C-alpha positions, -999 to +999 in steps of 0.1 A: +146+560-465+183+561-468+198+553-502+214+521-488+180+507-478+165+480-500+139+487-527+103+480-518+080+466-545+051+442-552+063+409-565+040+393-592+060+360-587+091+347-568+120+331-585+134+299-568+161+320-552+136+346-539+113+318-526+144+304-507+149+339-492+113+341-481+116+306-465+148+317-448+128+346-432+103+321-419+130+299-404+147+329-388+114+339-371+108+303-361+074+304-379+055+274-392+049+281-429+061+260-458+066+268-495+031+256-501+018+285-479+038+311-499+023+296-531-012+304-519-003+341-516+014+340-550-015+323-567-044+342-550-030+373-534+001+396-535+035+395-520+054+427-512+091+425-506+121+446-498+151+436-519+187+446-518+208+457-547+221+421-551+185+407-553+182+393-518+148+396-502+152+408-467+115+417-458+080+407-468+043+414-464+015+395-481-021+401-488-050+377-496-084+390-507-116+373-496-150+377-513-145+412-526-150+425-490-118+424-471-082+411-474-058+394-450-025+411-444+003+388-430+038+374-434+053+406-421+089+395-418+122+414-417+156+398-413+175+409-382+201+431-398+174+452-415+151+457-386+143+491-370+145+509-403+108+512-408+108+487-437+080+466-423+058+497-418+065+509-453+056+475-468+024+476-448+015+511-460+021+500-496-001+470-492-029+489-474-028+516-501-033+491-528-061+474-509-078+508-505-076+513-543-094+479-546-120+489-519-109+460-497-108+464-459-075+451-444-076+427-415-048+409-397-039+389-366-014+406-343+010+394-317+013+416-286+044+434-300+027+439-334-006+451-320+009+485-308+024+491-343-008+483-361-028+505-338-007+534-350-016+528-387-053+526-381-061+490-371-086+484-342-091+453-320-119+430-329-114+398-308-087+376-294-074+340-296-046+319-283-021+297-301-022+264-283+005+237-288+002+200-281+038+185-281+028+149-285-003+127-287-018+114-255-038+082-251-074+086-262-096+099-234-130+097-250-155+125-257-192+129-248-217+118-274-226+149-294-253+131-314-234+138-346-217+117-372-180+125-378-165+114-411-137+124-435-146+151-460-152+136-495-147+154-528-184+155-533-187+175-500-164+203-510-189+228-524-211+224-493-181+227-470-170+259-487-205+274-485-207+265-448-173+281-441-182+312-461-214+317-440-194+316-408-162+334-419-181+363-436-167+358-471-161+331-497-126+317-495-128+283-512-097+288-533-076+294-501-091+264-484-083+243-515-046+251-508-050+232-475-066+200-489-045+169-485-019+185-463-032+169-430-058+143-440-068+131-405-079+167-398-102+170-428-135+162-411-172+169-414-198+167-387-234+160-397-265+161-376-299+152-391-285+151-426-271+186-424-236+200-418-230+208-381-193+215-382-161+214-403-125+210-394-095+213-417-057+214-412-023+215-428+012+204-423+039+228-411+076+233-406+074+229-368+040+213-363+007+203-379-019+230-377-056+225-371-081+251-384-104+264-393-128+248-368-164+259-373-192+242-353-227+247-343-219+242-306-193+230-281-202+194-283-197+193-321-164+211-318-152+186-292-163+157-313-144+170-343-113+178-323-113+144-305-113+125-339-085+146-353-061+149-323-064+112-314-054+103-350-024+126-355+010+119-340+035+146-332+031+183-323+000+203-332-009+239-332-044+253-330-053+291-329-083+290-306-109+316-298-106+331-262-144+330-258-146+292-262-136+283-227-154+250-224-137+235-254-105+251-244-107+230-212-112+199-234-081+207-254-061+211-222-071+176-212-057+165-246-023+182-238-027+216-254-011+246-237-010+283-246+020+295-265+011+331-274-019+354-277-031+370-309-056+399-315-077+400-346-076+436-359-095+453-387-085+486-403-108+514-394-133+494-373-136+470-344-167+452-358-160+416-365-172+401-398-174+364-388-199+344-368-187+345-332-209+316-321-196+291-348-160+303-350-139+281-326-105+282-343-091+302-372-070+290-401-040+309-387-026+344-386-014+341-422-048+332-437-075+345-413 
């Protein structure tokens, strides 16, 4: 890199000024994350940054490990004046190198533009999903009886919820999910059938819209029941990052006013084999968290 380019380094913490810089990158990109999302990376993962001589952060990448198996790579942001210098790629290489040292497989969710870049550095396609947006709440339209009980998640449910999520996601990630708790209470729902968990939905607030996910369910009817309870209780705009394969429930969401915004491809470094349960995975947490 040229001498004038910013210095790349891993940040063990962010000062208030540096956090403001990171949030400015999110606003410039028109992404949805809040300071609370950055705090999850700082507490549980690692943030890599490119910083000018004056201390301004102009690019970031973050990683978040799960279960000693793999790690999410996200928050790849570069301010406009520093783009096309290879800074994002260098931050990615730094992050991937450290993950390799820790024997963690990198995974990420790519936009169409990012997908070509990530292919060049060893990522392979696993499966796809769409970001859907509902701009405003519609009148309740009902949902078919799924023969399940839907109720808010209680504190005493949390260990069972995390175990259910881990079995579907492919790794334990209770600490990350803890960072979502209380941020969108009407979306914190549990489905039970015959005294056993049949589905889980969580969510969080965001800069642009509330965000539903993860959504894990035993079947389409359970997924629709959870979604109906949540979307009918939440005003304002909502995002959900929804699996392409779940076409029946996608039609249900369309009736509730959700429309596609952009596609994503889940990619894994060195393999195309997905690690999660395709049958039960309806919506992901989001590209930043997996």
